[in-house]
N, C-alpha and C positions, 0 to 999 in steps of 0.2 A: 752905718756899716763900713767897716774898713775897706779901703780900696782893693786890697788883696782879695778879700772875700767876694767883693762885687765882680772882680775879674774871673775868679774861679766859677762863680755862679753863671756868668755869661758863657763860659766855656762848656760847662757840664749840663746846663739846663736848656732844653729846647721845647718850646710850646708848653712850658710849665712842668715838664717831666725830665728826670735824669736820663741823659743819654747813656751814661755808664757811671759806675761807682769808682771814684778815683783810687788808684793804687797807692799814690803818694800820701803819706799820713797827713801832712799839713793841708793838702787840698781836701782830703776826706773830712778833716776836722771842720773846715769851712762849710762843707755840705751838711754835715751833721748838725752844726749850730743852726743853720737855716731850717732844716727839717724840724728840729726841736721847737723853734719859735713858731713855725707854721702849723705843725701837727699837734703839739702838746703845750699850748700856751697856759692852760689851766693847771694849777698845782693840785692834782687829784690822782687817784689810782685809775689806771686804764687796764681793762682786761686785755689779754693777748689778742683776742679776736678784733677788738677795736683798734689796737695798735697796728695790726696787719691791714685792716681796712684803710686807715689813715695813710700809712706808708705806701700802700699799693697805688695811691693817687700819683705818686712820684716815681716809683720803680717797682717792677714785678718781683725782685729778689728781696722780699720783706724780711726773711730770716737773717740775711746778711746785715741789713740796715738795723734791725733790732739788736743784733749782737754787737755791731760797731757802736751803737748808742750806749750800750751798757759798758763795754770795754773802755770807751772814752770817758766814762764817769759822768755822762750827761743824764743818764737814766739809771734807775735801780730796778731790780726784778726780785720779787718775793711772792711766793705762793701763786704764781701764774699771773701776777699783776705787775704793771710797770708804773713808775712814778718818776717825775723830774727829780734829779739829784740836787741836794743842797738846798 
């Protein structure tokens, strides 16, 4: 893990949960990469309910996290299912 990402995670994670979602894009990207690796390690389709359940372990605003993951190009959404991009 790059030193920058580790520093961001130390700042925004407390007891394994996100204190807040970073407003700054570069910091948010570090958080999103972390969540992608932790929550969606398998390359398979995830129904929206499962995505919500997995993300809720880290922060209650799952809709924002889902949207950020898709907008960042880290996940794709089709037919109510999410999948790791690329």
